[in-house]
C-alpha positions in Angstrom: -25.4 23.5 -2.7 -21.9 22.5 -3.8 -20.3 25.1 -1.6 -22.2 24.1 1.4 -21.2 20.5 1.0 -17.7 21.2 0.5 -17.6 23.5 3.4 -19.2 20.9 5.9 -16.9 18.0 4.7 -14.6 18.0 7.6 -13.2 14.3 6.8 -9.3 13.7 6.8 -8.8 11.2 3.9 -5.3 9.8 2.9 -4.8 8.0 -0.5 -1.7 6.0 -0.4 0.0 4.7 -3.4 3.4 2.6 -3.2 5.5 4.1 -6.0 5.9 1.6 -8.8 5.2 -1.1 -6.3 6.7 -4.2 -7.8 9.6 -2.5 -9.6 10.4 -1.0 -6.4 10.5 -4.3 -4.4 12.8 -5.9 -7.1 15.2 -2.7 -7.0 15.2 -2.9 -3.1 16.1 -6.7 -3.2 18.5 -6.2 -6.2 20.5 -2.9 -6.1 22.0 -3.9 -9.6 18.6 -3.1 -11.1 18.1 0.3 -9.5 19.4 2.4 -12.3 18.4 0.5 -15.5 15.2 0.3 -17.1 13.1 -2.2 -15.3 9.9 -3.7 -16.5 8.2 -6.7 -14.3 6.8 -9.1 -16.8 8.0 -12.0 -18.8 10.9 -11.7 -21.4 9.0 -12.1 -24.9 12.5 -13.4 -26.3 12.2 -16.5 -23.7 8.4 -16.7 -23.9 7.9 -17.0 -27.8 6.6 -13.2 -27.7 4.4 -13.5 -25.1 4.2 -11.2 -22.0 2.4 -7.9 -20.7 4.2 -5.2 -18.4 2.9 -5.4 -14.9 4.6 -2.2 -14.1 7.9 -0.4 -14.7 10.5 1.6 -12.9 10.7 5.4 -13.5 13.6 5.0 -15.7 11.6 2.8 -17.7 8.6 4.9 -18.0 10.8 7.8 -19.2 11.4 5.7 -22.2 7.6 5.1 -22.8 7.2 1.8 -20.9 3.9 1.5 -18.9 1.7 -0.9 -17.4 -0.5 -3.3 -19.5 1.9 -2.5 -22.3 2.8 -5.7 -24.2 6.4 -7.1 -23.6 7.3 -6.9 -27.4 6.1 -3.3 -27.7 7.9 -2.4 -24.4 11.2 -3.8 -25.8 10.6 -2.0 -29.0 10.3 1.4 -27.3 13.1 0.7 -24.9 15.7 -1.8 -26.4 17.8 -2.0 -23.2 14.7 -2.8 -20.9 15.4 -5.7 -18.2 12.7 -8.2 -17.6 12.0 -9.5 -14.1 9.2 -12.1 -13.9 7.0 -11.1 -10.9 6.9 -12.7 -7.8 3.4 -12.3 -6.5 3.7 -14.3 -3.3 6.5 -12.0 -2.2 4.5 -9.0 -3.3 1.4 -9.9 -1.4 3.4 -10.6 1.9 4.9 -7.0 1.6 1.3 -5.6 0.9 0.0 -7.4 4.1 3.3 -5.8 5.9 2.1 -2.4 4.9 -1.6 -2.8 5.4 -0.7 -3.8 9.2 1.1 -0.4 9.2 -2.1 1.3 8.0 -4.0 -0.2 10.9 -1.6 1.7 13.3 -3.3 4.9 12.2 -6.8 4.0 11.7 -9.2 0.9 11.1 -11.2 2.7 8.3 -9.2 1.5 5.3 -10.3 0.8 1.8 -7.6 -1.3 0.0 -7.8 -0.7 -4.0 -4.8 -3.0 -4.9 -1.8 -4.7 -3.4 0.0 -1.2 -3.3 -3.0 1.3 -3.0 -5.3 2.2 -0.4 -7.6 5.0 1.0 -7.6 5.5 4.8 -10.2 7.6 6.7 -8.1 9.2 9.6 -10.7 11.7 10.7 -11.1 10.2 14.4 -7.2 10.5 14.7 -6.5 14.0 16.3 -3.3 14.6 14.8 -3.4 16.9 11.6 -3.8 14.9 8.3 -0.4 16.3 6.5 1.5 15.0 10.0 -0.3 11.5 9.8 0.7 11.3 6.1 4.5 12.2 7.1 4.5 9.6 9.9 2.8 6.9 7.7 5.6 7.5 5.1 8.2 7.3 7.5 6.9 4.2 9.0 6.5 2.4 5.5 10.2 3.4 4.6 11.5 2.3 8.1 9.7 -1.2 7.9 10.2 -2.0 4.2 12.5 0.7 2.7 9.9 1.3 0.0 8.7 4.9 -0.9 5.1 5.9 -1.3 3.1 9.0 -2.6 0.4 10.2 -0.3 -2.5 12.6 -1.2 -4.2 14.6 1.8 -7.7 16.0 1.5 -11.5 16.0 2.7 -12.7 13.2 0.0 -11.4 10.3 -2.0 -11.4 12.0 -5.5 -9.1 14.6 -4.4 -6.9 12.4 -2.0 -6.4 10.3 -5.0 -5.7 13.3 -7.5 -3.2 14.4 -4.7 -0.9 11.2 -4.4 -0.9 11.4 -8.4 0.2 15.1 -8.4 3.6 14.7 -6.6 5.2 11.0 -7.7 7.3 9.4 -6.8 7.9 9.8 -3.0 5.8 12.9 -2.4 3.0 14.3 -0.3 0.2 16.6 -1.6 -2.2 18.2 0.5 -5.3 19.9 -1.0 -7.3 21.7 1.8 -10.8 23.2 1.3 -9.4 26.6 0.4 -7.6 25.4 -2.7 -9.4 22.6 -3.7 -11.7 24.4 -6.1 -8.8 26.3 -8.0 -6.9 22.8 -8.2 -10.0 21.1 -10.0 -10.4 24.2 -12.3 -6.9 24.0 -13.5 -7.0 20.3 -13.8 -6.7 18.8 -17.4 -9.8 17.1 -18.5 -8.1 13.7 -19.0 -7.0 13.6 -15.4 -10.5 13.6 -14.0 -11.5 10.3 -12.5 -13.3 8.1 -14.7 -12.3 9.8 -17.9 -11.2 7.3 -20.3 -10.3 7.4 -24.2 -14.1 7.5 -25.2 -15.1 10.1 -22.8 -12.1 12.2 -23.7 -13.1 12.0 -27.5 -16.6 13.5 -26.5 -14.9 16.2 -24.6 -12.6 17.1 -27.3 -15.7 17.6 -29.7 -17.1 19.7 -27.0 -14.0 21.8 -26.5 -13.8 20.9 -23.0 -10.1 20.9 -22.0 -9.8 21.3 -18.3 -11.8 21.6 -15.1 -12.6 25.2 -15.9 -14.4 24.2 -19.1 -16.1 21.2 -17.2 -17.5 23.6 -14.5 -19.2 25.8 -17.1 -21.2 23.0 -18.3 -24.9 22.7 -16.8 -25.7 19.5 -15.2 -28.3 19.0 -17.7 -25.8 19.1 -20.6 -23.6 16.9 -18.8 -26.2 14.2 -18.4 -27.1 14.6 -22.1 -23.7 13.7 -23.1 -22.5 11.4 -20.5 -25.9 9.9 -18.8 -25.3 9.3 -15.1 -21.6 9.8 -15.3 -22.5 13.3 -15.7 -23.6 13.9 -12.2 -20.2 12.4 -11.0 -18.4 14.7 -13.3 -20.5 17.7 -12.2 -19.4 17.3 -8.5 -15.8 16.5 -9.3 -15.7 20.0 -10.9 -16.7 21.3 -7.8 -14.0 19.7 -5.9 -17.2 17.4 -4.2 -17.3 13.7 -3.9 -19.9 11.8 -1.5 -18.4 8.3 -1.2 -17.0 7.4 2.1 -14.0 5.1 2.6 -15.4 1.9 2.5 -13.8 -0.5 5.3 -13.3 -3.7 3.3 -10.1 -4.5 4.9 -9.9 -8.1 6.3 -7.0 -8.8 8.5 -4.9 -11.5 6.8 -2.2 -11.1 9.3 -1.2 -9.5 12.7 2.7 -8.9 12.8 5.2 -6.8 14.4 8.8 -6.0 13.3 11.9 -4.3 14.8 14.6 -2.5 13.0 17.9 -2.2 14.6 20.0 0.9 14.0 23.2 -1.3 14.9 23.5 -5.0 13.6 22.9 -7.5 16.5 25.2 -10.5 16.5 24.3 -12.5 19.7 21.5 -14.9 20.3 20.7 -13.3 23.7 19.8 -9.9 22.0 17.7 -11.8 19.1 15.6 -13.9 22.0 15.1 -10.6 23.9 13.8 -9.1 20.6 11.6 -12.0 19.8 10.1 -11.8 23.1 9.4 -8.2 23.1 7.8 -8.6 19.4 5.7 -11.8 20.7 4.2 -9.9 23.5 3.1 -6.7 21.2 1.7 -9.4 18.5 -0.1 -11.4 21.3 -1.7 -8.2 22.9 -2.7 -7.3 19.5 -4.2 -10.6 18.8 -6.3 -10.9 22.1 -7.4 -7.5 21.8 -9.0 -8.2 18.4 -10.0 -11.7 19.5 -8.1 -13.3 16.8 -6.1 -16.7 16.3 -3.7 -17.8 14.0 -2.5 -21.1 12.5 0.7 -19.8 10.8 3.5 -18.1 12.7 6.2 -16.7 10.2 9.6 -15.4 11.4 11.4 -12.7 9.0 15.0 -11.9 9.2 17.0 -9.2 7.3 20.8 -9.2 7.8 23.2 -6.1 7.3 23.4 -6.6 3.5 19.6 -6.3 3.3 19.2 -10.0 2.5 15.6 -10.9 3.9 14.6 -14.5 4.9 11.3 -15.7 6.0 10.2 -18.8 7.3 6.9 -20.1 8.6 5.4 -22.8 10.9 1.8 -23.9 10.4 -0.3 -25.9 12.9 -3.2 -28.0 12.4 -5.0 -26.0 15.0 -4.1 -22.8 16.3 -1.5 -21.4 18.2 -1.6 -20.5 21.9 -1.5 -16.9 22.4 1.8 -17.2 24.8 4.5 -14.8 24.1 7.0 -17.3 26.0 5.9 -20.2 23.3 6.2 -17.8 20.3 9.6 -17.0 21.5 10.7 -20.4 21.6 9.3 -21.4 18.3 10.9 -18.2 16.7 14.2 -19.2 18.2 13.9 -22.7 16.6 13.5 -21.1 13.3 16.3 -18.6 13.7 18.7 -21.2 14.7 17.9 -23.3 11.8 18.6 -20.4 9.5 21.5 -18.9 11.2 23.2 -22.0 12.9 26.6 -20.0 13.3 27.6 -16.4 12.8 25.1 -13.7 12.0 24.6 -9.8 11.8 21.1 -9.1 11.9 19.2 -5.6 11.3 15.6 -6.7 11.2 13.5 -9.3 13.0 9.8 -9.8 12.6 6.9 -12.1 13.8 3.6 -12.5 12.0 0.4 -14.6 12.6 -1.4 -15.5 9.4 -4.2 -17.9 8.5 -6.1 -15.9 10.9 -9.6 -16.9 12.3 -12.1 -15.0 14.9 -12.0 -16.5 18.4 -15.2 -17.8 19.1 -14.8 -18.6 22.5 -12.7 -17.7 25.6 -9.8 -19.9 26.8 -10.2 -21.2 30.1 -7.4 -23.2 32.0 -8.2 -26.7 33.0 -6.3 -25.9 36.4 -8.1 -22.6 37.3 -9.3 -22.8 40.9 -13.0 -22.3 41.5 
């Protein structure tokens, strides 16, 4: 039965994981942090010994620092650890930007966290590895953040793939290699295996997927209850759960990155106009309206500024009006000289359009 299910599962699933997300954002925005051990969390020396590590960069991880570790313990294992307090508003904004990129590839998206999601790209005619490569390029192009992507025909294998080659890697697990991959997988790497389950496996002498595969379904149920069924099918490279589209569009936006910095307002206005037309078309297609318009600007020193305008009602979906508002914000931020590498326009505070707009001056 497992062989039949495996052969008939023709889905194309991606699991995308932004590498050390919070830490990578801070290293991007503060280049002096790129080569030092960095922990995102409160410095225990400044907060009476309190604090937990939200995430750490790979330099700190090599020293033994990991997420959910107490800040005091993190400093003990890595005395030169640099602490940066988390900025969740910034991380959520960047996450929304990344999820907007996901929507360019598919509408079937299951967010797991700010930095992680499953994408079902079965309906996309391109090969899944090609889509993974394009997705990574788009994320880098728009955010200058790297990600790891797992590619396979079910969620478990895609997740294992993204973990297999980190950071900044792609792992493809096709049908013909999936079973061998699972047989060689250490038992602690199976999904759902925690400390207590691992102790049970140690007592049973189960060290890897091959040992797990040799156990009968009845034996697994005796030792692990209903989780035994999950383990049985995992060992056979089979997983039934679909990508559950739980994504709710919190924002709709578009950005343009310029290979050469622009220095004149005419070019800025033209860029905003092109962005506004694309955003409006997207909003109209999805029958959405927004109350907040946010302008994003990045200069040639990679400094990013954002500023939004919120109305009591919703914005008219008018590219010319959006362009004027964007230029007002831009002129406020850059009243004199500037050198811009990226511009963005985003609608947030999204609501569904429940009616069709009708001009009062329309001729009948």
